[in-house]
N, C-alpha and C positions, 0 to 999 in steps of 0.2 A: 352246147356250151361246155368247154373243158375247164374244170377246176379241180384241184387236188384237195379233197376234203380232209385228208389226213394231215394237212398242214395246220388244221384248226383244232383247238381243244373243245370248242362248243359251237354248235350251229343252232340259230334261233330263226324259225320261220314265222314271220308275222302274217297273221291270217284275219281277214275281215269276215271269212266265211264265204266270200264271193267266188265267182268263177275263176278269176285270175289267181287268187290265193291258193285255191285247191290244186290248180295246175302247177304252180311253183312248188308246192309241197310234194306233189307227185314226182316232179323232176328231181328234186333234191334227194328224196328217198331212193329213187331209181339209181342215181349216181352213187349214193352211199352203199347200196347193195352191190353194185358193180365193183366199187373200190374197196369193199369189205370194211367200210367205215362203220363203227358201232352205232346202231340206232339209238342206243341209250344216251348218246351225246347230242342228239337232235331234240329240241324242244319246240313246241308251238306256242306262240304268244298272241293273245287276243286282247285288244284294247276295247273294253266294255263301254258302250255308249248309252247303256240303260234304255230308257224309253225311246231314245232317238234312233235306235237301230231296229230292224225288222224283227218281229216276234219269232222266236225259235233260232235266232242267229247263234247264240252261245251253244245251244244244244247241237247245232249243225257243225260248228267248229270242232266240238268234242267228237262228233261222229266221224268227221273227216280224218281227224288225227288218229282215232281208234282203229281205222282201217289199216294203219301202218304200225300199230302198237305204240303210239306216241301219247304223251301227256300234254295237257294244255295249261299254260300259265295265264290267268285272267287278271288284268289290272285295269283300274279306272282312275280318272282324275280325282284327287283328294286335295282340298285346299289346305292352307297352313293351320287351320283349326281342326283338321281331321274330318271335315264335312265333304261328302261326295256330291258336290254341286253339279247339277246337270246342265246341258248346253243352254236350255231355255232360261234357266235361272241366271246363268252367266251373261246371256244376251241382255236380259232385263236389267241386270246390274250395270253393265257397260253402256246400255242405251243405244246400241247399234248392232246390226247384224254383221256377221263376217262378210268379207268380200274378197275379190281376187288379190287385192293389195294388203288385206288384213285377214289372213287365213288362220286366225287363232283357234278355229274349230279343229284344224289339223295339228297345229303346234302344241296346243294345250291338252286336247282330248285324245290324240292319237300318238304323236311323236313322244311327248313327255312320259306318258305311262309306259310306252314301249321301251324307252330308254331305261326306265326304272327296272323293268324286267331284265334287260341285258346286264345291268350293273349287279342286280341281286344274284342272278344265276352265275355270272362270272366270278363274283366274290366267293360264292359257295364252293366252287371247285378250283379257285385260283387260276382261272383261264388266262393264258397269255395272248392267245389269238382267237378272235371270235368272228364268226360269219353271221351277219344279220340279213336274212333273205326276204325279198319282197316280190309281189306279183306285178310290178310296174311294167307297162308296155309303151313303146315309142308312139304308137298310133293314138294313144289316149289324149296327148296334149303336146304342144311345142315345148313345154317345160320338161315333160318326161322324155321327150325325144332327145334331150341333151344329156340324159343319164348314161352312165357307162355300165357295162356288165359287172364290173368289179371296181370298187373305189374305197378309199379310206374314209371312215366317218370321224372327222377330227374332234367333234364335240364329245365323243365317247372314248377316244384314244387317250391314254395316259402314259406316264413314263414306264409303266409295267404291263400295259395291256394295249393291244392293237385291235380295233374293231373295224370290219369291212362290210360295206353294203354289197349284196349280190342280187342281181336281177336276171334269173335264169331264163325268163320268157320275154325278155325285153323286145325282141324282134318278132314275136308272134303276132299273127293277125287274130281277129275275133273268131274267124272261122276255124283257125287251128286250135284255139282254146276249146271251142265246143266239140271239135273232133276228138281232142284228148279226153274230155269229160265223157263223151258217149262211148268211145272205144274202150275206156277202162272202167266204165260204170262208176264214175266218181259222183258222190251225192252233191246236189246243189239245191238252192232255195227256190221255193215255188213262186217267189216274187218275179223271177224271170218269166215264168209261164203266164203271169198276169200282165206282162208287157214292159217290165222294168229292164233296161239294158245293163244296169249297174246295181250293186248291193252296197251302198254306202249309207250315210244317214238317210232316213226315210225321206226327209225333206231337205235334200242337199242344196246348198246355195248355188251350185253349178247346174242343177237340173233344168232342162228345158221345161216350159210351161206344161206341155202334155204329160211329161213324166210326173210332175207334181200332181196333176189331176188323177193319174192312175194311183199314186201313193195316197192321195187324199181319200179316194173312194174306199181304199182298203184300211185306212187308219183315220176314221172321222173324228174320234175323240182327241187324238194328238193334233190333228189339223185345227180343231177348235182352240187348243192351247196356243198354237202358233199365231192364230188370228188375234187372240187376246193379247199376247205379248206385243205384237205389231201395233195394236191400238194403244197400249200403255206407253210405249217408248216413242211413238210418233215417227218411226223410221221404217220405210218400206223394205220388205224382204229382199227385193231386187230393184235396181234402178228402173228396169223395164216394166215391172208389174209388182203388185202387192200379193201377199199370200191370201188376202181377203178376196181378191179376184179369182184365185184358184177355187176357193170355196163356192163363190158365186157361180162359176162355170159348172161345177158339179151339181149345184142346185138347179141349174138351167138345163141339165141333162146333156152337157157338152160331150161329144164323142172324141176322145183323144186320137190323134193320128199315130201311125207307127213311129216309134222313137228310136233314133240312132244313138250311138254312144255320145255322151256329152263331153266337152273339153274340161279336163281337170286342171 
């Protein structure tokens, strides 16, 4: 991907700590070094999901950023009263789980905190042009296949500031991602070694059943919380199955099959 970083006052790399995020970070830093773009103008942004994300994720994001001498901005969803309501509390209050048509887990817990970081950092240095980098890839979903390598983010663009979304690994395959990680010794989460193909929420609403079983085995206490919320609100985690069925499968020693990437 060819992009002139020197046209931007600020570059923010959004990182979940996952395999795609660290590759996007590697590519941006490589471009910066080639173009003599100051690394001091690159920041890493992590949207903290609290107990909903895999243990050690925040520490991993910091470790990945530190490889390149970068600092991490960590932000989480805060309600209007200043309370850091977590996803399960939010679900219980709404009475329904997120779904493909109601992705409030993404909009409220990832996009909004990420936007807050962009605005804060931009205002701090009076940035006129900002590049917001993601590790999205076309093969992940039909929705992401429609994305462009570079596009204007209208919700963040003002009369005095332009913010662009950049997807440097948009056309990469999963194999290429892992080749990049292995060839450059990039640190990654051990959840992948346990069988998880993605590092999103531990119990992502898009996860196939077998991935939820893997996640549940590794996070039994959090699984119990999900089961309890499901019972309280009377709404199943997925249309196809309940989160209670995931717990039951674990208790029955169900052996999960090899899991491919799920559609986001």
